[in-house]
N, C-alpha and C positions, 0 to 999 in steps of 0.2 A: 363405622363402615355400615354395618347393618342399617343403623338410624337413619342413615342418606338414602340407603336401598330404598328403604320403607317410606321415607318422604316420598321420592321419586314415583312408587306403585301407588301410593295416593294422590299426587297430583295428576299420574296418568291415568287414573280412575274418574277422577272430578271431571277433567278433558275430558273423556271419553261420553260421560253423561252426558255434559252438556253440549257436544254435539248430536246427540241422537233427536233426531224428530218425531214430535210429541203428533200424530196425527188421529183426531177426534173422531170417531165415526157418531152423528147425533142424528136419530131415524126410531122406527118402530120395528115391530117382530120382523120384517122384512131382514134388518139388518140385525138384530138381538140376539139372533140365533137360536130362534123358537124349537123346542123340544128338539136341539144338536147340543151334542157336544161343544164345550168351550170351542174344541180345535178346531169344530168343523163349521163354527160359524163365522161368518164374513168378515168380521174384524179380524180373527185369526188368519183365515187363509189371505186375506190382503196382507197383513203383515209379514206371513211367510213367501208370499209372492214377490211382494217388495224387497225385502231379503235375499231371495234370490236375484234378486236383478243388483243386487250389491246396496240396497240404502241400509244404511244404520238408522232405522225408524222403529217405533213402538206405535201400533194403532191401537187406541182406547175404543171398547165397544163401551160408548153411553146412549145404547139405544136400550129401548123400553116396550115389551107386547102391547099392541093394542092402544100408544100413545095416538092425542093429537096434535094438531098443532099446539092447542091450548094447554096439551100438555106439557109440551114443548115449552111453553113458558113458562110454568112452574118449575121447569127442571134447569132453567137457564144459569142461575146462580150455580147449583153445582156442576155444570158441565165448564164455566169459566172456571171454578176452584181445581179443577182440572190441568189448569194452565196450554193448553193446547196451542200447538204452534200452524195447527191448520186446521181445517170443519170439512167434512162431508155432511153436509144436510140433509138428510131424506126422511120427510116429516108429508104428510098431506093424504096418505091413503085413506088411512083410518076414519081421516073429514070426510071421503069420497063414501066410504061403504055407509056411514052414520048419515048420510045426505046433510049434512051440515051445510051450514051457508057460506057458500065461495066466498065472496068477497070479505066475510071475516077470515078465512080460514087464510086467503092471501093478505089478509093485514096480518096477522099472525105470524107469518113467514118473513113479512117485511119488517116486523119487529125484533124477530130473532135476528137476522143479517144485520139490520141496524146496531143490534148489541154487540155483535162480532166484531164488525169493521169499525165501532168506535174502538176495539181493543186491538185493531190494526190486525185480527186475525184472518187469513185469507179461507176462501169458502169455495168447496165444492159442491154447485148446487145440482141433487139428483130427482130428477121429476119420474113422474108416474104416469100412467095411461088410467083412463077412469074404465069401470066395468062396458062390456058391449050392451050390458042389459040396461042403461041406462040412457036418455035422448042423446039422441047425435049433436044437439044444439050443447049440452052439460058437459060432453066426453070435449069439443072442443075448446070450450071456455075453460077447463081444466087443466088441457094441454096447454094454454097459452098462457095461463099463471105462472107457469116457470119457465116460460120463454119470456114473458114481460118481468119476471123479476131479475130474470140473469141480466136484461138488457138493462134495465133501471139501474142496476145495484154494480154493472161492469163485473159480472162473475161468469165461470168458465160454468157452462151446463152440459150435465149426462141426461139427455131426453127421459130416455125410459131405464129406471134401473131394474128392473127383470127383465133386458134386452137378454134375448136368446133360448127364453123359455117358453113365452107365447108366439103362437102362429098369428098373423096378422086374420084370421077367422076366429082368434078367440082360442082357441084348441093347444092344449100343450104341446111343446116338441115332444115332449117324451113324458110318460106317467113316472120314472126313473127321478124325475126331476121334483116331483111334489111329495107332499106328505098328502097323507089319506084325504084331508081336508081343502084338497085340491088349491089350496092357494098359497100354502108357504112352503118352501126350497128343500129339499133333503140336503144333502151333504152333498152331492153330484150336482144339484141344481145351484148351488154355491158355488161350486166351484165354475162352472161354465158363466157366473154372473162376474166373477171376480177374474176370469179369461178376459170376457168382454170390456170393462171396467179398465181396467189395469194401463191399457194407453192413454187411456185420457187420464186417471190418476197422475201415472207419468207427468203427462204435458201439465198439470196443475203443480206440480212439485217444481219440476223444470221454471217455468211462466212465471207460478204467481207465489212461490214460495222458492226462488231460487237460491235466495241470501243463506238460505237452511239445510239447502241440500247439500249431502255429506257422502260420493260415493269413495268405493273402496280401491 
């Protein structure tokens, strides 16, 4: 009898593990949790928010501070090795800050997207806005890059990853949302980011990862 119950317990454990959605966040310092505790990072806060919504989900943080899209290509194999069910792709900000060649940035993102699509891994593309200190022509092209990639690859696009933290004139909504460098979000800033992106992540899971969605 004890052996029978143990077998049932093991079977249940394996089943529950298999049903858990593995969502991988693949980005830079904005999603890596730069200078934050692990529980304060974007991945951890998003996971908690989704669990509270009733999803059986693990949000894996595969983001690296300072990463460019070229760095993302170098980290592609380790990302795939984590066997994600779905991806939030958030890269490009460091390319912009380093004033790297925009066509090459777009090409790098396309290679990443194609690699994930080849493995049938759904992608939510998180876009960025270029700094207001850069020429308007570049800012427009940078924004359009994400729209073009989303349209070409039939991806759901979240246009601005830091939505809710910046005013239209480039000033912060609140000083409490940023670290002393005035660039990276605090725990409170990440909370705003998660709250704003959450409906889009739910749409992504519902529409693009529907067969893997498990509700309590």
